[in-house]
C-alpha positions as CSV (number, residue, x, y, z in Angstrom):
1,G,-64.8,12.1,-130.8
2,H,-63.5,8.6,-129.7
3,R,-66.2,6.0,-132.5
4,R,-68.3,9.4,-132.7
5,K,-69.8,10.7,-128.8
6,N,-69.9,13.4,-130.1
7,W,-67.9,15.5,-133.6
8,K,-63.9,16.8,-133.1
9,V,-62.4,18.5,-135.6
10,R,-58.8,17.6,-135.7
11,K,-56.1,17.9,-138.0
12,F,-55.0,14.2,-139.4
13,V,-51.8,13.0,-141.1
14,L,-51.7,9.9,-144.0
15,R,-48.9,7.8,-143.6
16,E,-47.8,5.2,-145.6
17,D,-45.1,3.2,-143.9
18,P,-46.3,2.9,-141.4
19,A,-49.7,3.0,-142.2
20,Y,-51.5,4.5,-140.6
21,L,-54.1,7.5,-139.9
22,H,-52.6,10.1,-137.1
23,Y,-55.0,12.9,-135.8
24,Y,-54.0,15.7,-133.4
25,D,-55.5,18.8,-132.0
26,P,-55.9,21.8,-134.3
27,A,-54.9,23.7,-131.5
28,G,-51.2,22.5,-132.3
29,G,-49.7,19.9,-130.2
30,E,-46.5,17.3,-131.6
31,E,-47.9,14.5,-130.6
32,P,-50.3,13.1,-131.6
33,L,-54.1,11.4,-130.2
34,G,-54.0,8.6,-131.4
35,A,-54.3,6.8,-135.0
36,I,-55.8,4.4,-137.4
37,H,-53.8,1.3,-138.3
38,L,-55.2,1.0,-142.4
39,R,-53.6,-2.5,-143.4
40,G,-56.1,-3.9,-145.6
41,C,-59.1,-1.5,-144.0
42,V,-62.0,-0.6,-145.3
43,V,-62.8,3.5,-146.4
44,T,-66.4,4.1,-147.5
45,A,-68.3,6.3,-148.5
46,V,-71.5,7.2,-145.9
47,E,-75.0,8.9,-147.7
48,D,-76.8,9.1,-144.4
49,M,-76.0,8.1,-140.7
50,P,-78.8,8.4,-137.9
51,D,-77.7,10.9,-135.3
52,S,-76.2,13.4,-137.9
53,K,-78.4,16.5,-138.8
54,K,-78.5,16.9,-142.9
55,Y,-77.9,19.7,-143.5
56,D,-74.4,19.0,-141.4
57,A,-72.9,16.1,-142.9
58,E,-74.8,15.6,-146.4
59,N,-72.6,13.7,-149.0
60,I,-69.6,14.8,-146.4
61,L,-69.3,11.1,-144.1
62,F,-67.2,8.2,-144.7
63,E,-66.5,5.3,-142.5
64,I,-62.8,3.8,-142.2
65,I,-63.3,-0.2,-140.7
66,T,-59.9,-1.5,-140.0
67,A,-58.9,-4.3,-140.2
68,N,-59.7,-5.2,-136.3
69,D,-63.7,-4.2,-137.5
70,I,-63.2,-1.0,-135.7
71,H,-65.5,1.6,-136.9
72,Y,-64.6,5.1,-136.8
73,Y,-66.3,7.9,-138.6
74,L,-65.5,11.3,-140.6
75,Q,-66.7,13.7,-141.5
76,A,-64.5,15.8,-144.9
77,A,-64.8,19.9,-145.6
78,S,-66.7,18.5,-149.0
79,P,-68.1,16.6,-150.7
80,A,-64.8,16.2,-153.3
81,E,-62.2,16.4,-150.3
82,R,-64.4,13.3,-149.0
83,T,-63.6,11.8,-152.5
84,E,-59.4,12.8,-152.1
85,W,-59.3,11.5,-148.4
86,I,-61.3,7.5,-149.6
87,K,-59.0,7.5,-152.7
88,A,-55.0,8.2,-150.7
89,I,-56.6,5.8,-147.3
90,Q,-57.5,3.2,-150.4
91,A,-54.3,3.4,-151.6
92,V,-52.3,3.5,-148.1
93,S,-54.7,0.5,-147.2
94,R,-53.5,-1.9,-150.3
95,T,-49.7,-0.6,-149.9
96,G,-48.4,0.4,-147.4
97,K,-46.9,-1.5,-144.7
């Protein structure tokens, strides 16, 4: 959900120009449900989140803090995928337009 009211599955598309992470309903639909502006953002791994169940979220959560200080928490499918997302978002936040 929008900033973790509840967890929902979303399809994400990372774009460099402009530097956005667009998210979509995985069931379909051409229009994005929303977007996170990545220019100048900070993205980090999250090791522990108070409201999450350990077995559901261990080593797969990460956080994006936008330049406007908006916090987004995302959950990857695996620890390796989390690392890939973090590296890709960090690169776009530095070089994207």
